[in-house]
N, C-alpha and C positions, 0 to 999 in steps of 0.2 A: 108833556104832551098828554092830553086827555084821550079817552076812548073815541070821542067824536072826531077829534083831530086825526087820530090814527086812521079811522075809517075814511074820512074825506080826503086826507092828503096822501094816503098810501103808506104811512109808516115813517119811521125816522129817516132823515136824509132825503126825503122825496118832497117835491114841491107841490104835488097834486095837480100840476098843470096837465095839458094834453100830452099824454105819453103815446108813443106809437103802439098800436094794438099788437098783442102777442098773436103770432100767426096760428090760426085755428085750422086744424086738419079737416079738409072737406072731402077727402077721398074715402070711399068705403073700405072695409077690411079686405075685401076681395081685390080691389084696385091696388091697395098697398102691397098685398101679396104678389100681385102680377108685376108691379114695379120692382119688387125685390127679386122676383124670379127672373125678370129680364136682365137686371144687373148681374146676378150670379151666372146666368147662362152666357152672357157676353164676356164676363171677366174670368171665367174658369173653364176647365175642360169637363165639367160634370156631365153634360149630355153624352159626350163620347164614352165616358166611363159607364154610365148607366145603360146605354144601348148595348154594351157588351155584357153587363151583369144581369139585366132584367128582361125576361121574355114576356111576350104579350099576354099570355095566360096569367102569369103571376101579377102583372100590372092590373089586369081586369079584376082579378080576385081582390086585390087591395082596394080598388075603387068601389067594388060592390060592398065590401065590408065597411068602408068609410061611409058609404051611403046609408047603411043600416044604423050607424051611430055608435060611437065608442062608448059613451057613458051608458047608454041603454044596455049594451051587451057586456060591458066589463064591470059595472058598478056592483053587480051581484055575483061576479066570477068567484066560484068556490074551488077552482082547480080541476073541475070535471069538464074537459073539453068536449065530451060527447053531448053535453047539454046544449051547446051552442056551436054550430059549425064555423062561426066567424072568429071564435077565439084563437084557433090555430092560425088563421090568416093574420090577425092582429099581432100575434107572437112572431110570425114570419116577418112582417113589416118592421116591427120593433127591433128584432135581432139583425135584420138586414141593414138598417140604418146604423145601428151601433157597430156592426162589423165593418161596414164600408167606411165609416168615419175613421176607424183605426187605419185602414188601408190608405186613405187619402192624406194622412199626415205627411207623407213623403212627397206628395204631388206639389210642385212649386206654384202652380196656378191657384191652389187653394188659399194662398196667402191673400188673394184678392177677394175672397168670399166675404159677403156682407152678412152681419148678424141681425137678429131681431129680438129685442127684449133680453131675457136672461139666457136664452138658448144659445149655445156656442155656434160659431160661424160655419163650421163644417156640417153640423147637423142641419142647419138652415139651408145650406147650399144643396145638400142631398134632397131635402124636402122640396126645394124649388125645382130641382132636376126631375123629381118624380112628378111634380105638378106639370112641368113642361111636357113630359112624355104623355101624361094623361090628356092634356089639351091636344097634342098631335094626333092621338088615337080617337079623340072625340068621346072620351069616357066621362062619366058623371062624377060628382062629389070629389072635387080636386083636393089634394093633400094640402094642409096648411099648418102653421106653427101651433095653433090652438089644439088641433088634433094630436100633434106630436107631444105637447105638454100633457094631454090626457093619457096617452099611451105610456109616457114616463111615470105618471102618477100611479096608474093601475098595474103596470107591468115591471116598473123599475125597482 
């Protein structure tokens, strides 16, 4: 089989005929996160847990810090928290998710949590719960998995 045949027929073992198209994702990242959030909220007890663990001021502080941007505030983090007031908030959010993740290992409903990408299902479930609380309170810059990966990169 030549290069031209490979390109036109789709490679060895393929006929090159009309193949069903591979489903292309048409939802935005925010829509995907909302769908994941809905699944995790409906299938687990994460909202009940978070309502007991997170007060409104803490949630607002997290939302404000996320709105300022993780990369902008942590990429040059030199360990001096006095330079930037959001660093302590990012640390609080990071350690909260890590600590709650450990607590939730014994919760049987967490077996139903859905993961996204390389991040474990419990962390994603917590992120989705925080996102749901933010939506309930009408807070800006909702938590998502990309922000969590940046927190892990800079703080982990």
